[in-house]
C-alpha positions in Angstrom: -24.5 8.7 -23.6 -21.1 9.3 -22.0 -19.7 6.2 -20.4 -18.5 6.4 -16.8 -14.8 6.0 -16.2 -14.1 4.2 -13.0 -11.0 5.1 -11.0 -9.9 1.4 -10.6 -10.8 -2.2 -11.4 -8.8 -5.4 -11.6 -7.2 -7.0 -14.6 -8.6 -10.5 -14.8 -7.9 -12.9 -17.6 -8.7 -16.5 -18.6 -5.6 -17.5 -16.6 -7.0 -16.3 -13.3 -10.4 -17.9 -14.0 -8.7 -21.2 -14.9 -6.6 -21.3 -11.7 -9.6 -20.3 -9.5 -11.8 -22.9 -11.1 -9.2 -25.6 -10.5 -8.8 -24.5 -6.9 -12.6 -24.6 -6.4 -12.9 -28.0 -8.1 -9.8 -29.8 -6.7 -8.3 -27.7 -3.9 -9.7 -29.7 -1.0 -8.4 -32.3 1.4 -4.7 -32.8 1.0 -4.7 -30.2 -1.8 -6.4 -27.5 0.3 -3.2 -25.4 0.6 -1.5 -26.2 -2.7 -2.1 -22.8 -4.4 -1.4 -21.0 -1.1 2.0 -22.5 -0.8 2.7 -22.0 -4.5 1.7 -18.3 -4.2 3.9 -17.7 -1.1 6.9 -19.4 -2.8 6.4 -17.4 -6.1 5.9 -14.1 -4.2 9.1 -14.4 -2.0 11.0 -15.3 -5.2 9.7 -12.2 -7.0 10.4 -10.0 -4.0 13.8 -11.4 -3.1 12.8 -12.2 0.5 13.5 -15.3 2.4 10.1 -15.8 3.9 6.5 -15.1 3.0 3.1 -15.8 4.6 -0.1 -15.2 2.7 -2.8 -13.5 4.8 -6.4 -12.4 4.5 -5.4 -8.7 4.4 -2.4 -6.4 4.7 -4.0 -5.2 8.0 -3.8 -8.7 9.3 -0.2 -9.0 8.2 0.7 -5.8 10.0 -1.2 -6.9 13.1 0.7 -10.2 13.4 4.0 -8.7 12.6 3.7 -6.0 15.2 2.4 -8.5 17.8 5.5 -10.7 17.0 7.7 -7.7 17.7 6.1 -7.5 21.1 4.4 -4.1 20.5 1.7 -3.7 23.2 0.2 -1.4 25.9 2.1 1.8 26.6 4.3 1.5 23.4 4.5 4.0 20.6 4.8 3.4 16.9 5.8 6.3 14.6 4.0 6.7 11.2 3.0 9.4 8.7 -0.1 11.3 9.4 -1.1 10.9 5.8 -2.3 7.3 5.6 -5.3 5.1 5.5 -6.4 3.9 8.9 -5.5 0.3 8.1 -1.9 1.1 9.1 -2.9 2.6 12.5 -5.6 0.2 13.5 -3.3 -2.8 14.4 -1.3 -0.4 16.6 -4.4 0.6 18.5 -5.7 -3.0 18.7 -2.4 -4.0 20.4 -2.9 -1.3 23.0 -0.1 0.9 21.7 -0.3 4.5 20.4 0.3 5.7 16.9 2.5 8.8 16.8 1.7 10.8 13.7 4.3 12.9 12.1 4.1 15.2 9.0 5.0 14.2 5.5 7.4 15.4 2.8 6.1 17.9 0.3 7.2 15.9 -2.7 6.6 12.2 -1.9 3.8 12.7 0.6 5.6 10.0 2.7 7.1 10.0 6.2 9.6 12.9 6.9 12.7 11.2 8.4 13.8 14.4 10.3 10.4 14.5 12.1 10.6 10.8 12.8 13.9 11.2 14.7 12.4 14.1 16.7 9.4 12.0 17.6 11.4 9.1 19.1 10.8 8.6 22.8 11.7 5.8 25.3 8.4 4.2 24.4 9.0 4.0 20.7 8.9 0.4 19.5 8.7 0.7 15.7 8.7 3.0 12.7 6.2 2.2 10.0 7.3 3.4 6.5 4.2 3.5 4.3 5.0 3.8 0.6 2.1 6.0 -0.4 0.4 5.5 -3.8 3.6 3.7 -5.0 5.8 6.5 -3.9 8.8 5.4 -1.8 9.8 6.5 1.7 13.5 7.5 2.2 14.4 4.1 3.4 18.2 4.7 3.8 17.5 7.6 6.2 14.8 5.7 8.1 17.0 2.6 8.5 19.9 4.7 9.8 17.6 6.3 12.3 16.2 2.9 13.3 19.7 1.4 13.7 20.9 4.4 15.7 18.1 4.0 18.2 17.6 0.3 18.1 14.1 0.5 16.6 12.8 -1.7 13.8 11.6 -0.2 10.6 8.4 -1.8 9.2 7.4 -1.4 5.6 3.7 -1.1 4.7 4.1 -1.7 1.0 0.3 -2.2 0.4 0.4 0.3 -2.4 3.9 -0.3 -3.7 4.2 -3.6 -5.6 6.4 -2.8 -8.6 8.3 0.0 -6.8 12.0 -0.3 -6.4 14.4 1.5 -4.1 18.0 1.5 -5.3 17.6 -2.0 -6.8 15.6 -3.5 -4.0 11.8 -4.1 -4.1 9.6 -2.2 -1.8 8.6 -4.4 1.2 11.9 -6.4 1.2 14.0 -3.7 2.9 12.7 -3.3 6.5 12.5 -5.8 9.4 9.3 -7.0 7.8 7.1 -5.9 5.0 3.4 -6.2 4.2 1.3 -6.1 1.0 -2.3 -5.7 0.1 -4.1 -7.6 -2.7 -7.4 -5.8 -2.4 -9.4 -5.5 -5.6 -8.1 -2.0 -6.2 -4.4 -3.0 -6.2 -2.1 -3.7 -9.1 -2.0 -7.4 -8.1 -5.2 -8.6 -6.6 -6.8 -11.7 -5.0 -10.0 -9.8 -4.3 -9.1 -9.4 -0.6 -5.8 -10.6 0.8 -2.3 -9.7 1.8 1.3 -10.9 2.4 3.8 -10.8 5.3 7.4 -11.0 4.2 10.7 -10.9 6.1 14.3 -12.1 6.1 14.3 -12.8 9.8 13.8 -16.6 10.5 12.8 -16.1 14.1 10.2 -13.5 13.3 8.9 -15.7 10.5 8.4 -18.6 12.8 6.6 -16.4 15.4 4.3 -14.9 12.8 3.7 -18.4 11.2 2.6 -19.6 14.6 0.4 -16.6 15.2 -1.2 -17.0 11.8 -2.5 -20.5 12.5 -4.4 -19.9 15.8 -1.1 -20.1 17.7 -0.2 -23.6 16.6 3.5 -24.0 16.0 4.3 -26.0 12.8 6.4 -28.5 14.9 3.5 -29.3 17.2 2.6 -33.0 16.9 -0.5 -32.9 19.1 -3.7 -32.4 17.1 -5.7 -29.2 17.8 -3.1 -28.0 20.4 -2.3 -24.3 20.2 1.0 -23.2 21.8 -0.1 -19.6 22.2 -3.2 -17.5 21.6 -2.9 -16.6 17.9 -4.9 -15.1 15.0 -6.8 -16.5 12.0 -5.6 -14.4 9.1 -5.0 -17.1 6.5 -5.7 -16.5 2.8 -8.0 -19.0 1.1 -6.7 -21.4 -1.5 -9.0 -20.0 -4.1 -7.7 -16.5 -3.5 -4.2 -17.8 -3.7 -5.0 -19.4 -7.0 -6.0 -16.0 -8.4 -2.8 -14.6 -6.9 -0.6 -17.2 -8.6 -2.1 -16.2 -12.0 -1.7 -12.5 -11.2 1.9 -13.0 -10.2 2.7 -14.8 -13.5 1.5 -11.5 -15.1 3.2 -9.2 -12.7 5.6 -7.6 -15.2 2.7 -6.9 -17.6 0.6 -5.5 -14.8 3.3 -3.2 -13.3 4.5 -2.0 -16.8 0.9 -1.1 -17.7 0.5 1.0 -14.5 3.7 2.8 -15.3 2.5 3.5 -18.9 -0.7 5.0 -17.5 1.3 7.3 -15.1 3.7 8.3 -17.9 0.8 9.4 -20.1 -0.6 11.6 -17.3 2.8 13.0 -16.6 3.4 13.9 -20.3 0.0 15.4 -20.8 -0.1 17.4 -17.6 3.5 18.6 -17.8 2.4 21.6 -19.9 0.1 22.9 -17.2 1.7 25.1 -14.5 1.1 24.5 -10.8 0.8 20.7 -10.8 2.9 18.0 -9.3 2.5 14.2 -9.5 4.0 11.0 -8.1 7.8 11.6 -7.9 10.5 9.3 -9.1 13.9 10.5 -7.8 17.2 9.0 -8.9 17.6 5.4 -7.9 13.9 4.9 -7.5 11.3 3.2 -9.7 7.7 4.2 -8.9 5.3 1.2 -9.2 2.6 3.8 -10.1 -0.3 2.2 -8.3 -2.3 5.4 -8.0 -1.4 8.5 -10.2 -2.1 11.5 -8.1 -2.2 15.2 -8.9 -1.5 17.9 -6.3 -2.5 21.5 -7.3 -0.3 24.3 -6.1 -2.1 26.8 -3.8 -1.9 29.7 -6.4 -4.1 27.6 -8.8 -7.0 28.0 -6.3 -8.2 24.4 -7.2 -9.7 22.6 -4.2 -10.8 19.0 -3.6 -14.5 19.8 -3.7 -14.2 21.6 -7.0 -12.3 18.7 -8.4 -14.8 16.1 -7.3 -17.7 18.2 -8.8 -15.9 18.7 -12.1 -15.1 15.0 -12.5 -18.5 13.9 -11.4 -20.1 16.2 -14.1 -18.1 14.4 -16.7 -18.9 10.9 -15.4 -15.4 10.2 -14.1 -14.7 8.6 -10.8 -11.8 10.3 -9.0 -10.6 9.4 -5.5 -9.8 11.9 -2.8 -6.3 12.0 -1.3 -6.1 10.5 2.2 -7.2 12.7 5.0 -4.7 13.2 7.9 -5.4 10.5 10.5 -5.0 13.0 13.3 -8.1 14.8 11.9 -10.3 11.8 12.6 -12.4 11.8 15.8 -10.7 8.8 17.4 -7.3 10.4 17.4 -5.7 13.4 19.0 -5.4 16.5 16.7 -1.9 17.3 15.4 -2.1 20.8 14.1 1.7 21.0 13.6 1.4 18.5 10.7 0.6 21.2 8.3 1.4 19.4 5.0 -0.7 16.4 5.9 -3.6 18.8 6.7 -3.1 21.0 3.6 -2.3 18.7 0.7 -5.5 16.6 0.7 -7.6 19.7 0.2 -5.9 20.3 -3.2 -5.2 16.8 -4.5 -7.0 14.0 -6.4 -6.3 10.4 -7.4 -6.8 9.8 -11.1 -8.4 6.8 -12.9 -5.7 4.2 -13.5 -7.2 0.8 -14.1 -5.2 -1.4 -16.5 -7.7 -1.2 -19.4 -8.1 2.5 -19.4 -7.7 3.9 -22.9 -5.8 7.0 -24.0 -9.1 8.5 -25.0 -10.4 8.0 -21.5 -7.2 9.4 -20.0 -7.6 12.4 -22.4 -11.1 13.0 -20.9 -9.4 13.1 -17.4 -6.8 15.6 -18.6 -9.5 17.8 -20.2 -11.3 18.1 -16.8 -8.0 19.2 -15.2 -7.3 21.7 -18.0 -10.8 23.2 -17.6 -10.0 24.1 -14.0 -6.7 25.9 -14.7 -6.8 29.5 -15.9 -5.4 29.9 -19.4 -5.4 26.2 -20.2 -7.2 24.8 -23.2 -9.0 21.5 -23.4 -7.7 18.8 -25.8 
């Protein structure tokens, strides 16, 4: 019987189990936030940011950060059309409108030239989503933001371990957000993180994150504003503390997995994978293959071929403008075209080279003139 290869699963060791057990047994009363504060402190130190707030999700972190920036009804926020809806939903929830622009052909991230063209008097932010560990062209986006007085937000949900000219993804914009979903390189099951170097923004988001209660408020159960409840649990944070102690091991392993795919697939014409331009380190969260049009390989054919070999492979994100709740953007040709000829490859930490070889064999079988093996 051929064993199924999942596309992802977390790396959990005795350390995570021990910390979570301790939090479950002892993390109550005065100790109810001990692991939470420890996780926040360790994360901001790792990232090189001044402030960090652990949250229940990356979406929640984005929601609070955007609310703290004053984004609301009638405003516009520019983002790439190729994304998961989690980046767009907080914009919509705040009453603003996401403005979808097309992507770059190599990184599949936001095209800075199109960002500048999309700016209007209503533009209140630019969201740079570092897709699959690939990095946006932050220098260009920051220059555009500075020119027009518009903050650049980093959605680094998929980019822990990625570096842009010596700076960690998520630490560069006005604020950054991370996801610790079970599919991510560092996981707490569900969860996220808000990070910033702006003390005023930090205090505002900190207040929003605790039902609107400012930390200097002395009256019990007295909210100062209407806020949110996006706090991470102490048990989740305990798992996060253990994962963060292993972060170099976790990110190095992801890069090894991507490197193996790159080396094996380099011999096949008509393929491109996650880029790593000069000055950039790709955190390699999700190794992805895009097939050139002349290969004739389409998403449905890929899914069927992998399924036949008991391999889970994840589809490339659909363009958000193609979803029924948003207005169509036919001018975003790359965002519309690339998903139909791309696939995410299995990349869990414990994947073996034999299993990766099975993945490569499927790809080879779909390309004319290529041999398996």
